[in-house]
N, C-alpha and C positions, 0 to 999 in steps of 0.2 A: 491393505484393504482398499486402498484408493487408487484412482487413476487420474492424477492431477493434470490440469491444463493451466498454464501460466499466461495471464493476459496483462498487457501493459497499456493502460489508457493514455492517450497523448493528444493534446490540442494546442493550437497556436495562439490562444487569446489571453495569455498571461499579461497582466498590466505592468508589473514591475520589471519583467524581462521578456518583452515581446518576442515571439518565435522561439522560445527557449528550447523546445525539443530538438531544433536544428542548430543550436549554439555549438560552435566548434570547440572540441576538447582534443587537442593533439591530433588534429587532422580528421577527426570523425565527429559526426553529430552526437550530441549528448544522448539522444534516444537510442543510438546504436550501442553506446556503453552500457546503458541499462539493460538492453536486450542481451548483451554478452553476459552480464552478471546473472541474469535469469537463466540463460542456457547453462552456465557453469554450475547452477544449483543441481542440475541433473535429475530432476524429479518428474519431468514430463515435457511435452512440446510447449513451445513459447510462441506467442504472436502479439503483435502490437495492434491495438484497436484505436483508430483515429478517424477524424473527419477531414483530413488534409492529405491530398494526393502526393504532396512533396514528401511527407513522412513515409508513406507507403513506398515511394521510390527509393529513399535512402536505406530503408530496412531491407528491401528486396535486393538492392545492390550489394549489401553486406552479406547476403546469403540467408536472410531471415524471412519470416512470413509476417504479413500485415494484412489487416482487413479494413476496408473503408466502411465506416458507420455513418449514421445520420448526424447532422450538425446541430440538432436541437435537444440533445440529452441534457437534463438538469444536473446530472452527476456522473462521476466516473463509474459508479456501480451500474447505472442504466446502460452506459456504453459497453461495459464488459458483458452484461447480460445479452445485448444484441449480438456482440461478437461471438459469444459462446454458442448462441443459437445458429449463427451463420456457419461457424466452423464445425460444430458438432450437433446437428439437428436431431440425431438419434439419442443424445444424452449419454453417450458412452463414458465421457469424463464426469465422474461423480464429485469431483472437487475442482473448484475454480479459485486460483490464487491471483489476487489483484496486487500487482507491484506498481507503485506510482512511477510515472515516467520521468520524475525529476530527482531520482536517487542513483546517480551514476557510480557512487562509491559503495553501494550496499554490499555487504558480505554475502556471497551466495549461500553460505552455510545457514545464515539466518532465514533466507527464503525457504530452504529445505526443511528447517526445523518447524516452520509454521504449520505444516500439515499433520504433524504427529498427534496432537490432541484430538483430531477428528476420528481417530480409531475408537474413541468413546462415542457411542451412538447418541448420547445425551447432548453433545456439543454441536452447535449449529455453525458457529463462526469462530475463527482464531485470529488474534491480532498480537501485536508486540508492544513492549514497553521497556524502558531502561530507567534505572535510578537517577534522579536529578542530582547532579553534583555541584552545579553553579547556583549560588544564592539568588542571583537575579532572575533565573528561570522559574523559581518557585512562585513568583508573583507576576510573571509575564503572561498576559492573556493569550498570546500567540502560541504559548507552550501548553498543549492540552494535557491535563493530568488524568491518568487512569487510576481508578479506585477499585480495588478488588480484595477478595478473601483468598489467602494462600490455601491451595488444596494439595500441593506437592512442592518440593524444592524447585524454584524457578518457574512456578506456574500458579496463576491465580484465576479465580472465576470473577469476571467483571461484574461490578455492582453499579458503576456510574462512570461517566467521563465528563470533565468540566474544564472550563477556562479559568476558574477560580483557583485559589490556593487551598487544596484539600487533599486528604482529610486533615482535620486539626489535630493538635497534640503531638507527642513525640513519635518519631519514626520516619521512614523514608517517604518521599514523594516520587511518583513515577511519571515519566515523560512518555506519552503515548506516541507510537510510531504507526503511521497510516498504511500498513501493509495488512491485507486481510486474506485469509483462506476460508472460503465459503463451502459448506456442503452445497451441492448443486441445487437441491430443493430449497435450501435456506436462501440462496441468492434469488431464486424465482419468487419466493414468498416476500423477501425484503423489498424488491422493486415493485411489487404489486400493492404495497402499503402506501397510504398518503403520508406526507411529512407529519411528524408528531409534534405535539406542543413543545416538549423540551428540546427536540431537534431544532425547531425554529428559534427558540429562545437562546440556546447556547451556540447555534450554528454548527452543530455537530451531527452528521448524518447517522453515526452509529447508535445514537440514542433512540432512533426509530426502532431498531431491533430490540433494545433493552425494554422500551415501553411496550412492545408487543409480546414480551415474555420469551424472547429468543435467548439462548445461552451463548455468551461470548466468553471464551477462555483466553487468557493472556500469557504469552511466553515472555519471561524476563530475559533480556539480552544484555550484553556488556556495555554497549554504547549506542548512541543515536546516529544513524547514518545521515550524512549531510544532505539536506533537501535544498535544491538550487532554486532560489526565488529572486535573487538580485544579481547584478554584475559582480559584487563582492563574493557572493556564494560561488559563482562560476569560477572566479580566480582561485578560490580555495579548493574546488573540485579538481581543477587542473593541477594544482600543487600536490594534492593527495595522490592522484593517479600517477603523476610523474615520479613521486617518491616510491610508490609501489613498483613501478616499472624498473627503477634503479636498484631495488632491494635485492 
């Protein structure tokens, strides 16, 4: 039913790992590895959305497509909205998949799975989560917890997202993974809304959609892809990709 466009927002201003999209992983910039994983998903065209000409250059050198966006966007969602309008002004692509630019080890099959629930016209946005297996992550505020009601095996309807340890009682906790598949109209609606009260309180952008009554479904995947935020994460990404290459 859908014609997805995968967009990868990337900017150079990370404080813990400055310039991380261009960080070297086995001879290629990290953003190129993310672009390759998105291409391997095989669900539609892929482009990187960035405010940095050097990122455009490395993607184009690798054979990919990149679009230069404004440098004053408050969020990645705003950046991909601008990129979608530049690349597809007629709105032919009815699904926009936002793959974070710091996930060089993400499984392409996970990207592909994210668009499935949008075949249900009641669903506005799809995201991912994995069961938390490490005890320390259950209380770690940097690990965002997804709370939802199961509507099918491996699929939930999102009720809330929080940095707190929730829900209470017996049962699994879910680590939210920041990949989103938006119905195109839902993305347009989302970026037109002002930041919501709970979004500002929790510092979680997706709560803006929840508070506005938009439906977010969650696909439960096997594990959390490594997000590269620090030099240590970068070393781990290099090791993971080296092991995969040797397998």
